[in-house]
N, C-alpha and C positions, 0 to 999 in steps of 0.2 A: 718186841720193842718196835715202836713206831718212830720213823724219822720224817719230819716235815721240813719243807723248804719252799723257796720261791725262785723263779727263774728271772734273772735281771740282766739287762744289757749293760755291761760296764766295760770301761777301757782299762786294760792292764798293759804295762810295758815293763819288760825286763830292762833294768838300767845297769846291769852287771858288767858292762864293758864300756870303754870310751866311745866306741862306734854307736852302741845302743843308746847311751845317754845323749850323745850328739843328735842322733836321728830323732829321739823323742822330743828333744828341745826344738828342733827345726819344725816338727809337726805342729807346734803351737802357732806357726804362721799359716798353716794350711787349712785351718778350720775355725769357724766361729762357735763351734759346739761348746757348751758348758760341760765341764766335768762334773760328775754327780757329787762327789765328796769334797773336792777341793776347787778353788778358783785361782788359777795361776796368775789372774790379773787383779786380785784383791789388793787394794791400796794403791793401785795405779790409775792414772787418768788417761783415757783414750783421747788421742789427738787426731780428730777427723781431717783436719787440714793436712796432716802428714801421712795420709793413706793408712789409717788404722794402726798407727804406732802407739805405744803406751809408755808413759813417763811417771816415775815416782816423785814424791815430794822432795823438795830441796835439791833437785838435780840442777847442776850448773853446766851449761853448755856455752862455750865461747861463741861469740858472734862470727868468728872466723872458722868455726868448725862446720863440717858438712855432714848432714844426717840424711841417709838414703833409706827410706821406708821399705819394708816394715822393720821396726826395731822395738825392743823392750828394754827400757833403761830404769833400773830400780832406784830407790831413794838414796840420796846423798852421794850420787856418782858425780864426777867432775870430769868434763870433756874439754881438753885443751885446744888452743888455737891450731888451725890447719889440720886438725885430726879429721879422718873420715870414718864414719861409723855406718855400716850397712851396705847392702841389704841383708836381712836375716841375721840380726845380731841380738843376743840377749846379754845384757850387762847387769851383774849383781849389785847389791848394795855396797856403798863406800868404795866403788872402783874409781881409780884415777887413771885417766888416759892422757898421757903426755903429748906435747905438741908434735904434729906431724905423723902420729901413729895412724895406721889404716887397718880397720877390722871389718872383715866381711864373713858371713856364714860361720859364725863362731859363738861360743859360749864363754863368757868371762865371769869367773866365780867371784863371789863377794870378797871384798878386801884386797883384790889384786891390783897391782900397778902395772900398766902397759907403758913400756919405755918409750922415750922420744924416738920417732921415726920407725918404731917397730911395725912390722907388717904381719898380720894374722889372716889366714884364709883356711877355713875348715879346721879350726883349732879349738881345744878346750884349754883355756888359760887359767892356771892356778897361781897363787901368790909366789910359788917357787919353782914352777914347772910349766911347760907347754906340751900338750899332747896333740900331735897332728892326727887328724881323722881322715881316712880315705873313704868317702861316701860311696855307696853301692849304686 
């Protein structure tokens, strides 16, 4: 029996714990490298005036909100007044950030609502839970 193959340089990440999911998400900000099989920025527009942040279609950002690059905000997200987003924040689709919320170094999963004046730092936010991550 003959086995043939090819050697390829690929990036793999084990996302099996909150810490590893958070770390892999934060690595999106550390490199401009394209991933071979997926494009995490597909459907997003790069905003060069905002230090390489990416925004999806139909994103609503209040003029009173503060965005600190780099951030990635997916389609149909709604950022309320006096909210502060960034740096190093990934916001999924259809996320609502209520007024006065502050999010930094965090991942907000699609469909999640961030409460008024809620403060997230190194957190994975889900619709019904918040998971604090202790970076290494």
